[in-house]
FIKOLZA-1660 file (N, C-alpha, C; in steps of 0.1 Angstrom, whole numbers, plus 5000, padded with zeros to 4 digits):
% residues 165
   i   px   py   pz ch aa at
   1 9117 2920 6605  A  X  N
   1 9113 2909 6596  A  X CA
   1 9101 2914 6587  A  X  C
   2 9102 2909 6575  A  X  N
   2 9092 2913 6565  A  X CA
   2 9084 2900 6561  A  X  C
   3 9071 2900 6563  A  X  N
   3 9063 2889 6562  A  X CA
   3 9053 2891 6550  A  X  C
   4 9054 2884 6539  A  X  N
   4 9045 2884 6528  A  X CA
   4 9035 2873 6531  A  X  C
   5 9022 2877 6533  A  X  N
   5 9012 2867 6537  A  X CA
   5 9001 2866 6527  A  X  C
   6 8997 2854 6524  A  X  N
   6 8985 2852 6515  A  X CA
   6 8973 2857 6522  A  X  C
   7 8963 2860 6514  A  X  N
   7 8951 2866 6519  A  X CA
   7 8944 2857 6529  A  X  C
   8 8941 2864 6541  A  X  N
   8 8934 2857 6551  A  X CA
   8 8943 2850 6562  A  X  C
   9 8956 2852 6561  A  X  N
   9 8964 2845 6571  A  X CA
   9 8964 2851 6584  A  X  C
  10 8960 2864 6585  A  X  N
  10 8959 2871 6598  A  X CA
  10 8968 2883 6599  A  X  C
  11 8972 2889 6588  A  X  N
  11 8981 2901 6588  A  X CA
  11 8974 2912 6595  A  X  C
  12 8962 2915 6592  A  X  N
  12 8954 2927 6598  A  X CA
  12 8951 2924 6612  A  X  C
  13 8948 2911 6616  A  X  N
  13 8945 2908 6629  A  X CA
  13 8957 2910 6639  A  X  C
  14 8969 2907 6634  A  X  N
  14 8980 2910 6643  A  X CA
  14 8985 2924 6643  A  X  C
  15 8982 2932 6632  A  X  N
  15 8986 2945 6631  A  X CA
  15 8983 2954 6643  A  X  C
  16 8992 2961 6648  A  X  N
  16 8989 2970 6659  A  X CA
  16 8993 2963 6673  A  X  C
  17 8995 2950 6672  A  X  N
  17 9000 2943 6685  A  X CA
  17 9015 2944 6685  A  X  C
  18 9020 2945 6696  A  X  N
  18 9035 2946 6698  A  X CA
  18 9042 2954 6687  A  X  C
  19 9049 2947 6679  A  X  N
  19 9057 2955 6669  A  X CA
  19 9052 2952 6654  A  X  C
  20 9040 2947 6653  A  X  N
  20 9035 2944 6639  A  X CA
  20 9028 2955 6632  A  X  C
  21 9031 2957 6619  A  X  N
  21 9025 2967 6611  A  X CA
  21 9020 2960 6598  A  X  C
  22 9008 2963 6594  A  X  N
  22 9002 2957 6582  A  X CA
  22 9002 2968 6572  A  X  C
  23 9012 2967 6562  A  X  N
  23 9013 2978 6552  A  X CA
  23 9004 2973 6540  A  X  C
  24 8992 2979 6540  A  X  N
  24 8981 2976 6531  A  X CA
  24 8985 2980 6517  A  X  C
  25 8985 2971 6507  A  X  N
  25 8989 2974 6494  A  X CA
  25 8978 2982 6487  A  X  C
  26 8966 2981 6492  A  X  N
  26 8955 2989 6486  A  X CA
  26 8956 3004 6488  A  X  C
  27 8966 3008 6496  A  X  N
  27 8968 3023 6498  A  X CA
  27 8977 3028 6487  A  X  C
  28 8981 3020 6478  A  X  N
  28 8991 3024 6467  A  X CA
  28 8984 3026 6454  A  X  C
  29 8971 3030 6455  A  X  N
  29 8964 3035 6443  A  X CA
  29 8964 3050 6443  A  X  C
  30 8963 3056 6431  A  X  N
  30 8964 3070 6429  A  X CA
  30 8951 3075 6423  A  X  C
  31 8945 3085 6429  A  X  N
  31 8933 3091 6423  A  X CA
  31 8937 3102 6413  A  X  C
  32 8934 3100 6400  A  X  N
  32 8937 3110 6390  A  X CA
  32 8925 3118 6386  A  X  C
  33 8926 3131 6384  A  X  N
  33 8915 3139 6378  A  X CA
  33 8918 3140 6363  A  X  C
  34 8908 3136 6356  A  X  N
  34 8909 3136 6341  A  X CA
  34 8902 3149 6336  A  X  C
  35 8910 3157 6330  A  X  N
  35 8905 3170 6324  A  X CA
  35 8901 3167 6310  A  X  C
  36 8892 3174 6304  A  X  N
  36 8885 3187 6309  A  X CA
  36 8873 3184 6318  A  X  C
  37 8868 3171 6319  A  X  N
  37 8855 3169 6325  A  X CA
  37 8856 3166 6340  A  X  C
  38 8868 3166 6346  A  X  N
  38 8871 3164 6360  A  X CA
  38 8866 3150 6365  A  X  C
  39 8866 3141 6356  A  X  N
  39 8863 3127 6360  A  X CA
  39 8875 3122 6369  A  X  C
  40 8872 3114 6379  A  X  N
  40 8882 3109 6388  A  X CA
  40 8883 3094 6386  A  X  C
  41 8895 3090 6384  A  X  N
  41 8898 3075 6382  A  X CA
  41 8909 3071 6391  A  X  C
  42 8908 3059 6395  A  X  N
  42 8918 3053 6404  A  X CA
  42 8928 3045 6394  A  X  C
  43 8940 3046 6396  A  X  N
  43 8950 3038 6389  A  X CA
  43 8962 3035 6398  A  X  C
  44 8969 3025 6393  A  X  N
  44 8981 3021 6400  A  X CA
  44 8993 3023 6392  A  X  C
  45 9003 3030 6397  A  X  N
  45 9016 3032 6390  A  X CA
  45 9021 3018 6387  A  X  C
  46 9027 3015 6376  A  X  N
  46 9032 3002 6373  A  X CA
  46 9043 2998 6383  A  X  C
  47 9050 3008 6389  A  X  N
  47 9061 3005 6398  A  X CA
  47 9057 3007 6413  A  X  C
  48 9044 3006 6416  A  X  N
  48 9039 3008 6429  A  X CA
  48 9046 3000 6440  A  X  C
  49 9050 2988 6436  A  X  N
  49 9056 2979 6446  A  X CA
  49 9069 2984 6451  A  X  C
  50 9076 2992 6444  A  X  N
  50 9090 2997 6448  A  X CA
  50 9089 3005 6460  A  X  C
  51 9081 3016 6461  A  X  N
  51 9080 3023 6474  A  X CA
  51 9073 3015 6485  A  X  C
  52 9064 3006 6481  A  X  N
  52 9057 2997 6491  A  X CA
  52 9068 2989 6498  A  X  C
  53 9076 2982 6490  A  X  N
  53 9087 2974 6496  A  X CA
  53 9097 2982 6503  A  X  C
  54 9101 2993 6498  A  X  N
  54 9111 3001 6504  A  X CA
  54 9106 3007 6518  A  X  C
  55 9094 3010 6519  A  X  N
  55 9088 3014 6532  A  X CA
  55 9089 3002 6541  A  X  C
  56 9086 2990 6537  A  X  N
  56 9086 2979 6545  A  X CA
  56 9100 2976 6550  A  X  C
  57 9110 2977 6542  A  X  N
  57 9124 2975 6546  A  X CA
  57 9128 2985 6556  A  X  C
  58 9124 2998 6554  A  X  N
  58 9127 3009 6563  A  X CA
  58 9121 3006 6577  A  X  C
  59 9109 3002 6577  A  X  N
  59 9102 2999 6590  A  X CA
  59 9108 2987 6597  A  X  C
  60 9111 2977 6589  A  X  N
  60 9117 2965 6595  A  X CA
  60 9131 2968 6601  A  X  C
  61 9139 2977 6595  A  X  N
  61 9152 2981 6601  A  X CA
  61 9150 2988 6614  A  X  C
  62 9138 2994 6616  A  X  N
  62 9135 3001 6629  A  X CA
  62 9130 2991 6639  A  X  C
  63 9129 2979 6636  A  X  N
  63 9125 2969 6646  A  X CA
  63 9111 2964 6645  A  X  C
  64 9104 2968 6635  A  X  N
  64 9090 2963 6633  A  X CA
  64 9090 2951 6624  A  X  C
  65 9080 2942 6627  A  X  N
  65 9076 2931 6618  A  X CA
  65 9066 2937 6609  A  X  C
  66 9068 2937 6596  A  X  N
  66 9060 2943 6586  A  X CA
  66 9053 2933 6577  A  X  C
  67 9040 2933 6577  A  X  N
  67 9032 2924 6568  A  X CA
  67 9030 2931 6555  A  X  C
  68 9032 2924 6544  A  X  N
  68 9030 2928 6531  A  X CA
  68 9021 2918 6524  A  X  C
  69 9016 2923 6512  A  X  N
  69 9008 2914 6504  A  X CA
  69 9018 2903 6498  A  X  C
  70 9012 2893 6492  A  X  N
  70 9021 2883 6485  A  X CA
  70 9021 2884 6470  A  X  C
  71 9018 2896 6465  A  X  N
  71 9018 2898 6451  A  X CA
  71 9032 2894 6445  A  X  C
  72 9032 2888 6433  A  X  N
  72 9044 2883 6427  A  X CA
  72 9055 2894 6426  A  X  C
  73 9051 2906 6422  A  X  N
  73 9060 2917 6420  A  X CA
  73 9067 2921 6433  A  X  C
  74 9059 2920 6444  A  X  N
  74 9064 2923 6457  A  X CA
  74 9075 2913 6461  A  X  C
  75 9071 2900 6460  A  X  N
  75 9081 2890 6463  A  X CA
  75 9093 2890 6455  A  X  C
  76 9092 2892 6442  A  X  N
  76 9104 2893 6433  A  X CA
  76 9113 2904 6437  A  X  C
  77 9107 2916 6439  A  X  N
  77 9115 2928 6442  A  X CA
  77 9122 2926 6455  A  X  C
  78 9115 2921 6466  A  X  N
  78 9122 2918 6479  A  X CA
  78 9133 2908 6477  A  X  C
  79 9131 2897 6470  A  X  N
  79 9141 2887 6469  A  X CA
  79 9153 2893 6461  A  X  C
  80 9151 2901 6452  A  X  N
  80 9162 2907 6444  A  X CA
  80 9170 2918 6452  A  X  C
  81 9164 2924 6462  A  X  N
  81 9170 2934 6470  A  X CA
  81 9182 2928 6478  A  X  C
  82 9182 2916 6482  A  X  N
  82 9192 2910 6490  A  X CA
  82 9193 2918 6503  A  X  C
  83 9182 2922 6509  A  X  N
  83 9182 2929 6521  A  X CA
  83 9187 2920 6533  A  X  C
  84 9192 2926 6543  A  X  N
  84 9196 2919 6555  A  X CA
  84 9184 2915 6563  A  X  C
  85 9172 2921 6560  A  X  N
  85 9160 2918 6568  A  X CA
  85 9156 2904 6565  A  X  C
  86 9151 2897 6575  A  X  N
  86 9145 2884 6573  A  X CA
  86 9132 2885 6565  A  X  C
  87 9131 2876 6554  A  X  N
  87 9120 2876 6545  A  X CA
  87 9112 2863 6548  A  X  C
  88 9099 2864 6550  A  X  N
  88 9091 2852 6553  A  X CA
  88 9079 2852 6545  A  X  C
  89 9075 2841 6540  A  X  N
  89 9062 2839 6533  A  X CA
  89 9053 2830 6542  A  X  C
  90 9040 2834 6544  A  X  N
  90 9031 2827 6552  A  X CA
  90 9019 2824 6542  A  X  C
  91 9015 2811 6541  A  X  N
  91 9004 2808 6532  A  X CA
  91 8999 2794 6536  A  X  C
  92 8986 2791 6532  A  X  N
  92 8980 2778 6535  A  X CA
  92 8985 2768 6525  A  X  C
  93 8984 2755 6529  A  X  N
  93 8988 2744 6520  A  X CA
  93 8977 2742 6509  A  X  C
  94 8981 2735 6499  A  X  N
  94 8971 2732 6488  A  X CA
  94 8960 2724 6494  A  X  C
  95 8962 2715 6504  A  X  N
  95 8951 2707 6509  A  X CA
  95 8941 2715 6517  A  X  C
  96 8943 2727 6520  A  X  N
  96 8933 2736 6527  A  X CA
  96 8924 2744 6518  A  X  C
  97 8925 2741 6505  A  X  N
  97 8918 2750 6496  A  X CA
  97 8903 2752 6499  A  X  C
  98 8895 2741 6501  A  X  N
  98 8881 2743 6503  A  X CA
  98 8879 2750 6517  A  X  C
  99 8886 2747 6527  A  X  N
  99 8884 2753 6540  A  X CA
  99 8889 2768 6539  A  X  C
 100 8899 2771 6532  A  X  N
 100 8904 2784 6531  A  X CA
 100 8894 2793 6524  A  X  C
 101 8889 2788 6513  A  X  N
 101 8879 2796 6505  A  X CA
 101 8867 2798 6514  A  X  C
 102 8863 2788 6522  A  X  N
 102 8851 2790 6531  A  X CA
 102 8855 2801 6541  A  X  C
 103 8867 2801 6546  A  X  N
 103 8871 2811 6556  A  X CA
 103 8870 2825 6550  A  X  C
 104 8875 2826 6538  A  X  N
 104 8874 2839 6531  A  X CA
 104 8860 2843 6528  A  X  C
 105 8852 2833 6525  A  X  N
 105 8837 2836 6523  A  X CA
 105 8831 2841 6536  A  X  C
 106 8834 2835 6547  A  X  N
 106 8828 2839 6560  A  X CA
 106 8833 2854 6563  A  X  C
 107 8846 2856 6560  A  X  N
 107 8851 2869 6563  A  X CA
 107 8844 2880 6555  A  X  C
 108 8842 2877 6542  A  X  N
 108 8835 2887 6534  A  X CA
 108 8821 2889 6539  A  X  C
 109 8814 2878 6543  A  X  N
 109 8800 2879 6548  A  X CA
 109 8800 2888 6560  A  X  C
 110 8810 2888 6568  A  X  N
 110 8810 2897 6580  A  X CA
 110 8814 2911 6577  A  X  C
 111 8823 2913 6567  A  X  N
 111 8828 2927 6565  A  X CA
 111 8821 2934 6553  A  X  C
 112 8817 2926 6543  A  X  N
 112 8811 2931 6531  A  X CA
 112 8820 2942 6524  A  X  C
 113 8833 2940 6527  A  X  N
 113 8843 2950 6521  A  X CA
 113 8847 2946 6507  A  X  C
 114 8850 2956 6499  A  X  N
 114 8855 2953 6486  A  X CA
 114 8868 2945 6486  A  X  C
 115 8877 2948 6495  A  X  N
 115 8889 2941 6497  A  X CA
 115 8887 2926 6499  A  X  C
 116 8878 2923 6508  A  X  N
 116 8875 2909 6512  A  X CA
 116 8868 2902 6500  A  X  C
 117 8860 2909 6493  A  X  N
 117 8854 2903 6481  A  X CA
 117 8864 2899 6470  A  X  C
 118 8874 2908 6468  A  X  N
 118 8884 2906 6458  A  X CA
 118 8893 2894 6463  A  X  C
 119 8896 2893 6476  A  X  N
 119 8904 2882 6481  A  X CA
 119 8896 2869 6479  A  X  C
 120 8884 2869 6482  A  X  N
 120 8876 2857 6480  A  X CA
 120 8876 2852 6465  A  X  C
 121 8873 2861 6456  A  X  N
 121 8872 2858 6442  A  X CA
 121 8886 2854 6437  A  X  C
 122 8896 2860 6442  A  X  N
 122 8910 2856 6437  A  X CA
 122 8913 2842 6442  A  X  C
 123 8909 2838 6454  A  X  N
 123 8911 2825 6459  A  X CA
 123 8903 2814 6451  A  X  C
 124 8890 2818 6449  A  X  N
 124 8882 2809 6441  A  X CA
 124 8887 2806 6427  A  X  C
 125 8893 2816 6421  A  X  N
 125 8898 2815 6407  A  X CA
 125 8912 2810 6406  A  X  C
 126 8921 2813 6416  A  X  N
 126 8935 2811 6414  A  X CA
 126 8942 2804 6426  A  X  C
 127 8935 2797 6435  A  X  N
 127 8941 2792 6447  A  X CA
 127 8953 2783 6444  A  X  C
 128 8951 2773 6436  A  X  N
 128 8962 2763 6434  A  X CA
 128 8974 2770 6427  A  X  C
 129 8972 2778 6417  A  X  N
 129 8982 2785 6411  A  X CA
 129 8990 2795 6420  A  X  C
 130 8982 2802 6428  A  X  N
 130 8989 2811 6438  A  X CA
 130 8997 2804 6448  A  X  C
 131 8992 2793 6454  A  X  N
 131 8999 2786 6464  A  X CA
 131 9011 2779 6458  A  X  C
 132 9010 2774 6446  A  X  N
 132 9022 2768 6439  A  X CA
 132 9033 2778 6437  A  X  C
 133 9029 2790 6433  A  X  N
 133 9038 2801 6431  A  X CA
 133 9045 2804 6444  A  X  C
 134 9038 2805 6455  A  X  N
 134 9044 2808 6468  A  X CA
 134 9053 2797 6472  A  X  C
 135 9049 2784 6470  A  X  N
 135 9058 2773 6473  A  X CA
 135 9071 2773 6466  A  X  C
 136 9071 2778 6453  A  X  N
 136 9083 2779 6445  A  X CA
 136 9091 2791 6446  A  X  C
 137 9087 2801 6454  A  X  N
 137 9094 2814 6456  A  X CA
 137 9107 2812 6463  A  X  C
 138 9117 2817 6456  A  X  N
 138 9131 2817 6462  A  X CA
 138 9133 2829 6471  A  X  C
 139 9143 2829 6480  A  X  N
 139 9147 2841 6487  A  X CA
 139 9139 2843 6500  A  X  C
 140 9130 2834 6504  A  X  N
 140 9122 2836 6516  A  X CA
 140 9122 2823 6524  A  X  C
 141 9121 2825 6537  A  X  N
 141 9118 2813 6546  A  X CA
 141 9102 2812 6544  A  X  C
 142 9097 2800 6547  A  X  N
 142 9083 2798 6545  A  X CA
 142 9076 2792 6557  A  X  C
 143 9064 2796 6560  A  X  N
 143 9055 2790 6569  A  X CA
 143 9043 2785 6561  A  X  C
 144 9042 2772 6560  A  X  N
 144 9030 2767 6553  A  X CA
 144 9020 2762 6563  A  X  C
 145 9008 2767 6563  A  X  N
 145 8998 2764 6572  A  X CA
 145 8991 2751 6568  A  X  C
 146 8991 2741 6577  A  X  N
 146 8985 2728 6573  A  X CA
 146 8972 2725 6580  A  X  C
 147 8968 2735 6589  A  X  N
 147 8955 2734 6596  A  X CA
 147 8949 2748 6595  A  X  C
 148 8936 2748 6596  A  X  N
 148 8928 2760 6595  A  X CA
 148 8929 2768 6608  A  X  C
 149 8931 2761 6619  A  X  N
 149 8932 2768 6632  A  X CA
 149 8947 2768 6636  A  X  C
 150 8953 2780 6637  A  X  N
 150 8967 2782 6640  A  X CA
 150 8968 2795 6648  A  X  C
 151 8980 2796 6654  A  X  N
 151 8983 2809 6661  A  X CA
 151 8994 2815 6653  A  X  C
 152 8991 2825 6645  A  X  N
 152 9001 2832 6637  A  X CA
 152 9012 2838 6645  A  X  C
 153 9009 2844 6656  A  X  N
 153 9020 2850 6664  A  X CA
 153 9030 2840 6669  A  X  C
 154 9025 2828 6674  A  X  N
 154 9034 2818 6678  A  X CA
 154 9043 2813 6666  A  X  C
 155 9037 2811 6655  A  X  N
 155 9044 2807 6643  A  X CA
 155 9055 2817 6639  A  X  C
 156 9052 2829 6640  A  X  N
 156 9062 2840 6637  A  X CA
 156 9073 2840 6647  A  X  C
 157 9069 2838 6660  A  X  N
 157 9080 2838 6670  A  X CA
 157 9089 2826 6668  A  X  C
 158 9083 2814 6664  A  X  N
 158 9092 2803 6661  A  X CA
 158 9101 2806 6649  A  X  C
 159 9096 2812 6639  A  X  N
 159 9104 2815 6627  A  X CA
 159 9115 2825 6631  A  X  C
 160 9112 2834 6640  A  X  N
 160 9122 2844 6645  A  X CA
 160 9132 2837 6654  A  X  C
 161 9129 2826 6660  A  X  N
 161 9137 2819 6669  A  X CA
 161 9135 2823 6684  A  X  C
 162 9123 2829 6686  A  X  N
 162 9119 2833 6700  A  X CA
 162 9112 2821 6706  A  X  C
 163 9117 2818 6718  A  X  N
 163 9110 2807 6726  A  X CA
 163 9103 2813 6737  A  X  C
 164 9089 2811 6738  A  X  N
 164 9081 2816 6749  A  X CA
 164 9081 2806 6760  A  X  C
 165 9084 2810 6772  A  X  N
 165 9083 2801 6784  A  X CA
 165 9070 2801 6790  A  X  C
% end
């Protein structure tokens, strides 16, 4: 199964447990050396999402549940692939906006990471638009989080059709 998750849903938290892999999109930046002064710049190939998604499909076919970012190019590419792998979107509801942003703020305060800062700022600036886009995405099953406290693993098991006794 391939799971595109909105920032903060718990992708990294589940990664490494059982069969979950978090394929971090931040790893798809390329460091280039600019000659003649040897300046180093980070850039992203415009088609970075193609190998990113293809790796996810390959891992999913090996039996892993693969977490990906919810970037629009990622979602569109996966939907267009018509892969036999189950595609799932996980994201909070519009009504959780204030609580979700607070959750991302607390996460950034704990980690002080650049990745978490960008996630917080993105949510502050684009929450409604991003969630609306996710709600309107075709080609995916969806888990919409309606409460701030949830068990992602249980929700994924339900989406997979696994019943825990």
